[in-house]
C-alpha positions as CSV (number, residue, x, y, z in Angstrom):
1,M,2.3,-6.7,24.3
2,A,-1.3,-6.4,23.4
3,A,-0.7,-2.7,22.5
4,A,2.2,-3.7,20.3
5,C,0.2,-6.3,18.6
6,K,-2.6,-3.8,18.0
7,R,-0.1,-1.4,16.3
8,E,1.1,-4.2,14.1
9,A,-2.5,-4.9,13.0
10,D,-3.1,-1.5,11.6
11,V,-5.6,-1.8,8.7
12,P,-6.3,0.5,5.8
13,A,-8.0,3.7,7.0
14,A,-11.8,3.9,6.9
15,P,-13.2,5.9,4.0
16,A,-13.4,9.7,4.5
17,P,-16.8,11.1,5.4
18,A,-19.4,12.0,2.8
19,Q,-17.6,10.3,-0.1
20,T,-19.5,10.8,-3.3
21,V,-19.2,9.7,-6.9
22,P,-16.6,12.0,-8.6
23,A,-18.0,14.3,-11.1
24,D,-16.4,16.0,-14.1
25,T,-16.2,19.6,-13.1
26,A,-16.5,20.8,-16.7
27,T,-19.5,18.8,-17.7
28,G,-21.1,17.9,-14.3
29,T,-21.4,14.3,-15.4
30,V,-20.4,11.4,-13.1
31,A,-17.0,10.0,-13.7
32,A,-16.9,6.4,-14.7
33,V,-15.9,3.9,-12.1
34,P,-14.1,0.7,-13.3
35,E,-16.2,-2.4,-12.8
36,L,-15.0,-4.5,-9.9
37,K,-14.2,-8.1,-10.5
38,D,-12.9,-10.8,-8.3
39,V,-9.1,-11.1,-8.1
40,I,-7.0,-14.2,-7.9
41,E,-3.3,-13.9,-8.3
42,T,-0.6,-16.4,-7.3
43,T,3.2,-16.1,-7.5
44,E,6.1,-17.6,-5.7
45,G,6.3,-14.6,-3.4
46,Y,2.6,-13.7,-2.8
47,I,-1.0,-14.7,-3.1
48,V,-3.9,-12.3,-3.5
49,G,-7.6,-13.3,-3.3
50,I,-10.3,-10.5,-3.3
51,S,-14.0,-11.2,-3.8
52,Y,-16.9,-8.8,-4.4
53,P,-20.7,-9.2,-4.2
54,P,-22.2,-9.4,-7.6
55,T,-24.3,-6.3,-7.0
56,I,-21.5,-4.0,-6.1
57,N,-21.3,-2.3,-9.5
58,K,-24.9,-1.1,-9.2
59,Y,-23.6,1.6,-6.9
60,P,-20.6,3.2,-8.5
61,G,-19.8,5.4,-5.4
62,L,-19.9,2.4,-3.1
63,A,-17.8,0.4,-5.6
64,Q,-15.2,3.2,-5.6
65,A,-15.0,3.2,-1.7
66,V,-14.7,-0.6,-1.6
67,S,-12.1,-0.5,-4.3
68,A,-10.1,2.1,-2.4
69,Y,-10.0,-0.1,0.7
70,A,-8.9,-3.1,-1.4
71,D,-6.3,-1.2,-3.2
72,A,-4.9,0.1,0.1
73,A,-4.7,-3.4,1.6
74,R,-3.0,-4.7,-1.6
75,A,-0.5,-1.8,-1.6
76,E,0.5,-2.7,2.0
77,L,1.1,-6.3,0.9
78,M,3.2,-5.3,-2.2
79,Q,5.3,-2.9,-0.1
80,A,6.1,-5.8,2.2
81,V,6.9,-8.0,-0.8
82,A,9.2,-5.4,-2.3
83,G,11.2,-5.3,0.9
84,F,12.5,-8.7,0.0
85,G,14.2,-7.5,-3.2
86,N,15.4,-10.6,-5.1
87,D,14.9,-12.8,-2.1
88,K,11.8,-14.9,-1.4
89,P,9.9,-15.2,1.8
90,S,9.9,-18.6,3.5
91,A,6.1,-18.7,3.0
92,P,4.3,-16.6,0.4
93,Y,2.8,-13.4,1.7
94,E,-0.9,-13.3,1.4
95,L,-3.9,-11.0,1.0
96,S,-7.3,-12.6,1.5
97,L,-10.3,-10.1,1.5
98,S,-13.9,-10.8,1.0
99,F,-16.6,-8.2,0.5
100,E,-20.1,-9.3,1.3
101,Q,-23.4,-7.4,0.8
102,L,-25.3,-7.4,4.1
103,V,-28.3,-5.2,3.4
104,E,-29.9,-3.7,0.2
105,T,-33.0,-1.5,0.5
106,P,-33.9,1.6,-1.6
107,E,-32.6,3.8,1.3
108,L,-29.4,2.0,2.2
109,V,-26.9,-0.6,1.2
110,A,-24.4,-2.2,3.6
111,V,-21.2,-4.1,2.7
112,A,-18.8,-6.0,5.0
113,A,-15.1,-6.4,4.4
114,D,-13.4,-9.3,6.3
115,G,-10.0,-10.8,5.7
116,S,-6.4,-10.8,6.5
117,R,-3.0,-9.9,5.3
118,Y,0.0,-12.0,6.0
119,T,3.4,-10.5,5.9
120,G,5.3,-12.7,8.2
121,G,5.0,-13.5,11.9
122,A,2.8,-15.9,13.8
123,H,-0.4,-14.9,12.0
124,G,-2.0,-12.6,9.6
125,E,-3.1,-9.0,10.3
126,P,-7.0,-8.8,10.5
127,L,-8.8,-6.6,8.0
128,V,-12.2,-5.5,9.1
129,A,-14.3,-2.7,7.7
130,R,-18.0,-1.8,7.0
131,F,-19.5,0.4,4.4
132,V,-23.0,1.9,4.6
133,W,-24.1,3.5,1.4
134,L,-27.1,5.9,1.1
135,P,-28.2,5.7,-2.6
136,A,-30.4,8.8,-2.5
137,Q,-27.7,11.0,-1.2
138,N,-25.0,9.1,-3.2
139,K,-22.6,8.9,-0.2
140,L,-21.3,6.8,2.6
141,L,-22.9,7.1,6.0
142,T,-20.0,7.5,8.5
143,A,-20.1,7.2,12.3
144,S,-19.1,10.9,12.8
145,E,-22.1,12.0,10.6
146,L,-24.6,9.6,12.2
147,V,-23.8,10.6,15.8
148,P,-22.1,14.1,15.6
149,R,-21.7,14.8,19.3
150,V,-19.2,13.3,21.7
151,E,-21.9,13.0,24.4
152,G,-23.8,10.7,22.1
153,W,-20.7,8.4,21.7
154,A,-20.2,8.4,25.5
155,A,-23.8,7.0,25.9
156,I,-23.3,4.5,23.2
157,A,-20.0,3.5,24.4
158,T,-21.4,2.9,27.9
159,Y,-24.0,0.5,26.5
160,I,-21.4,-1.4,24.4
161,R,-19.0,-1.6,27.3
162,E,-21.6,-3.1,29.6
163,Q,-22.4,-5.8,27.1
164,L,-18.7,-6.7,26.6
165,H,-17.9,-6.7,30.4
166,T,-20.9,-9.0,30.9
167,S,-19.6,-11.3,28.2
168,V,-16.2,-11.5,29.9
169,S,-17.8,-12.3,33.3
170,V,-20.0,-15.1,31.8
171,R,-17.0,-16.6,30.0
172,A,-14.9,-16.6,33.2
173,D,-17.8,-18.3,35.1
174,A,-18.2,-20.9,32.4
175,D,-14.5,-21.7,32.4
176,E,-14.6,-22.3,36.2
177,M,-11.4,-20.4,36.7
178,P,-9.7,-20.4,40.1
179,P,-10.5,-17.1,42.0
180,E,-7.0,-15.5,41.5
181,E,-6.9,-16.5,37.8
182,R,-10.4,-15.3,37.2
183,L,-9.7,-11.9,38.8
184,E,-6.5,-11.4,36.6
185,F,-8.4,-12.6,33.5
186,V,-11.4,-10.2,34.1
187,R,-9.1,-7.3,35.0
188,T,-7.0,-7.7,31.8
189,A,-10.0,-8.1,29.6
190,D,-11.9,-5.1,31.1
191,K,-8.9,-2.9,30.6
192,M,-8.8,-3.7,26.9
193,I,-12.5,-3.2,26.6
194,D,-12.3,0.2,28.3
195,E,-9.5,1.4,26.2
196,G,-11.1,0.0,22.9
197,T,-14.5,1.6,23.6
198,A,-13.4,5.1,24.8
199,P,-16.0,7.6,23.4
200,D,-13.9,8.4,20.3
201,V,-15.7,8.1,17.0
202,A,-12.8,6.3,15.5
203,N,-13.4,3.3,17.9
204,F,-16.9,2.9,16.3
205,A,-16.2,3.4,12.6
206,A,-17.2,-0.2,11.7
207,F,-20.9,-0.7,12.0
208,Q,-23.6,-2.4,10.1
209,P,-27.4,-1.9,10.2
210,I,-29.9,-4.6,11.2
211,V,-33.2,-4.0,9.5
212,D,-36.8,-5.1,9.9
213,A,-39.2,-6.3,7.1
214,Q,-39.9,-2.6,6.2
215,G,-36.2,-1.9,5.8
216,R,-36.0,0.3,8.9
217,I,-33.0,-0.1,11.1
218,T,-33.8,-1.8,14.4
219,A,-30.2,-1.8,15.6
220,L,-26.6,-1.1,14.6
221,R,-24.1,-4.0,15.0
222,F,-20.7,-2.4,16.0
223,V,-17.8,-4.5,14.9
224,F,-14.5,-4.7,16.7
225,P,-11.5,-6.3,15.1
226,P,-9.0,-8.5,17.1
227,Y,-6.9,-6.4,19.5
228,Q,-9.4,-3.6,20.0
229,V,-11.5,-5.0,22.8
230,G,-9.8,-8.4,23.2
231,P,-6.8,-10.5,22.3
232,Y,-6.2,-11.9,18.8
233,A,-7.5,-15.3,19.8
234,D,-10.9,-13.8,20.6
235,G,-11.3,-12.8,17.0
236,T,-13.7,-10.2,15.7
237,Q,-16.3,-9.1,18.4
238,T,-19.7,-7.4,17.9
239,V,-22.3,-5.7,20.0
240,D,-25.8,-4.9,18.8
241,V,-27.1,-1.5,20.0
242,P,-30.8,-1.1,19.7
243,A,-32.5,1.8,17.9
244,A,-34.0,3.0,21.3
245,V,-30.5,3.6,22.6
246,L,-29.3,5.3,19.4
247,L,-32.2,7.6,18.5
248,P,-31.6,10.3,21.2
249,H,-28.1,10.8,19.8
250,L,-28.5,10.6,16.0
251,A,-28.2,13.5,13.7
252,P,-31.8,14.6,12.9
253,E,-31.4,13.9,9.2
254,Y,-30.8,10.2,9.7
255,T,-33.5,9.4,12.3
256,G,-36.0,8.5,9.5
257,L,-33.8,5.5,8.6
258,F,-34.5,4.0,12.1
259,A,-37.5,2.0,13.4
260,K,-39.3,4.0,16.2
261,P,-39.6,2.1,19.5
């Protein structure tokens, strides 16, 4: 059932690696990106609410990536609405999506996308994404570029998995479950964690930097939407991986962004 729910909760795909601001091939100039503005739209059949940080338009390439994610989420909603034809859903379908700026330094900008899309059923589909923009290179920093080797993801996944397993054990102890119930709870939770943290870069696409006073990255917070490493009721889960764990596995061109242990 968890696997089925996970498939139902598919979210718009993460941005492609190394996205840059489009340029006019004839003139070499940067193409204009429409200014992003908050969206509020209410009809009998659907409701859309999208909010952006006020600084998003300072970075046209980042704004373009964020806009593409919002457009994809809205397109999924409107496709579901169109499926009703002239009928109306018993409750309005809804897209709620908030973009929040987390970090802004001369070297990097981080934006979080969190929300949900409701198209029927018991609850909405979670929408979770993270965007890390490198102003100097005019591109998104993706997980596959940051850690290019599968061996690196295996080491990072092991660290994350240990943190999540420990959290499950602590939770089971705090709830004072009977032995058999505790065993089943831990077994089920650990299985989801192991599957959701397999050393595949796609499992770690959503990450956000934690920076010190000098703007250096001291840790990366990996973000896991509902269903990836736990049931829907557990919500979005995160694990902070310190720079000391990450540095041996980073692509050399990005180590300068990180604080040295």
